[in-house]
C-alpha positions as CSV (number, residue, x, y, z in Angstrom):
1,M,14.4,-43.2,59.6
2,G,14.6,-42.8,55.6
3,R,11.5,-44.8,55.3
4,I,9.7,-42.6,57.5
5,D,11.0,-39.7,55.6
6,M,9.9,-41.1,52.2
7,L,6.2,-42.1,53.5
8,A,6.0,-38.4,54.9
9,G,6.9,-36.8,51.7
10,R,4.5,-39.1,49.8
11,A,1.9,-38.3,52.0
12,L,2.6,-34.5,51.8
13,R,2.6,-35.0,47.9
14,V,-0.8,-36.6,47.9
15,A,-2.3,-34.5,50.2
16,G,-1.1,-31.2,48.1
17,F,-2.4,-33.1,45.1
18,V,-5.9,-33.7,46.8
19,M,-6.1,-30.2,47.8
20,V,-5.3,-28.5,44.4
21,L,-7.8,-30.9,42.8
22,G,-10.4,-30.0,45.2
23,F,-9.8,-26.4,44.9
24,W,-10.4,-26.9,41.1
25,I,-13.3,-28.7,41.5
26,V,-14.8,-26.1,43.9
27,M,-13.9,-23.2,41.7
28,S,-15.3,-25.1,38.6
29,L,-18.5,-25.5,40.2
30,A,-18.5,-22.1,41.9
31,C,-17.7,-20.1,38.5
32,P,-19.4,-22.0,35.6
33,Q,-19.9,-18.7,33.8
34,G,-16.8,-18.6,31.9
35,A,-18.0,-21.7,29.6
36,A,-21.6,-20.3,29.5
37,A,-20.4,-17.0,28.1
38,S,-18.5,-18.6,25.7
39,D,-21.5,-20.6,24.6
40,E,-23.4,-17.4,24.5
41,F,-20.8,-15.9,22.3
42,E,-20.5,-18.7,19.9
43,S,-24.3,-18.7,19.2
44,M,-24.6,-15.0,18.2
45,M,-24.9,-13.5,14.6
46,P,-21.8,-11.6,13.6
47,E,-23.8,-8.3,13.8
48,Q,-24.3,-8.9,17.4
49,L,-20.6,-10.0,17.7
50,S,-19.6,-7.0,16.4
51,K,-21.6,-5.0,19.0
52,E,-20.0,-7.1,21.8
53,V,-16.6,-6.3,20.4
54,R,-17.1,-2.8,20.4
55,K,-18.3,-3.2,23.9
56,A,-15.6,-5.1,25.1
57,E,-13.1,-2.6,23.5
58,T,-14.9,0.2,24.9
59,E,-14.5,-1.3,28.5
60,Y,-10.8,-2.1,28.0
61,R,-10.2,1.7,27.0
62,K,-11.9,2.9,30.1
63,V,-10.0,0.8,32.4
64,M,-6.7,1.7,30.5
65,E,-7.9,5.3,31.2
66,E,-8.0,4.3,35.0
67,V,-4.6,2.7,34.8
68,R,-3.0,5.6,33.4
69,A,-4.6,7.8,36.2
70,A,-3.6,5.1,38.8
71,E,-0.2,5.3,37.6
72,N,-0.1,9.1,37.6
73,E,-1.2,9.4,41.0
74,R,1.3,6.7,42.1
75,L,4.1,8.9,40.5
76,A,2.8,12.0,42.3
77,R,2.7,10.0,46.0
78,K,6.4,9.1,45.2
79,A,7.4,12.6,44.0
80,A,5.7,14.0,47.0
81,G,7.7,11.5,49.4
82,A,4.8,9.2,50.4
83,A,5.4,6.5,53.0
84,D,5.7,2.9,51.7
85,A,2.3,2.0,52.7
86,A,0.9,4.6,50.5
87,L,3.0,3.3,47.7
88,K,2.0,-0.3,48.3
89,E,-1.6,0.6,48.5
90,A,-1.1,2.4,45.0
91,D,0.7,-0.6,43.7
92,A,-1.8,-2.9,44.9
93,E,-4.8,-0.7,43.2
94,L,-2.6,-0.4,39.9
95,A,-2.1,-4.3,39.8
96,R,-5.9,-4.7,40.3
97,L,-6.6,-2.5,37.4
98,L,-4.0,-3.9,35.2
99,H,-5.4,-7.4,35.8
100,K,-8.9,-6.2,34.8
101,A,-7.6,-4.6,31.9
102,E,-5.7,-7.9,30.9
103,M,-8.9,-9.7,31.4
104,L,-10.9,-7.3,29.2
105,K,-8.2,-7.3,26.4
106,V,-8.3,-11.3,26.4
107,Q,-12.1,-11.1,25.9
108,A,-12.1,-8.3,23.2
109,D,-9.4,-10.5,21.1
110,Y,-11.5,-13.7,21.5
111,L,-14.6,-11.9,20.6
112,D,-12.6,-10.2,17.7
113,E,-11.5,-13.6,16.4
114,L,-15.0,-15.3,16.7
115,Y,-16.6,-12.3,14.9
116,E,-14.1,-12.6,12.2
117,T,-14.8,-16.4,11.9
118,K,-18.4,-16.0,12.0
119,R,-18.4,-13.4,9.4
120,R,-16.1,-15.6,7.0
121,E,-18.7,-18.5,7.6
122,Y,-21.8,-16.4,6.8
123,K,-20.2,-14.9,3.9
124,N,-19.2,-18.1,2.3
125,K,-22.9,-19.4,2.8
């Protein structure tokens, strides 16, 4: 009995590992734009990077304004005694906006660091 449980456990672990590996392979093939975008930014001149940094920061600020509006809407719904379903819907929208804002902030920070690096490189040449 112990041997069967051990074999079943191993089979489940191997199947889980294969599924996770397959998922990552499919995702890497389906979404290659992350690496391509990174290469695209690294080939830019500092002036172009500066414009991209400002664009990313502007997008981030716009999304943060949407986040604040969604938070205010959720608080207004809660104060009005909205049903749990309405509050969950507002929470889902807020979570989506926060995730989007987080991704934009990471991109803006990356571009800012890349800009500073490129600026120093061109300054030293």
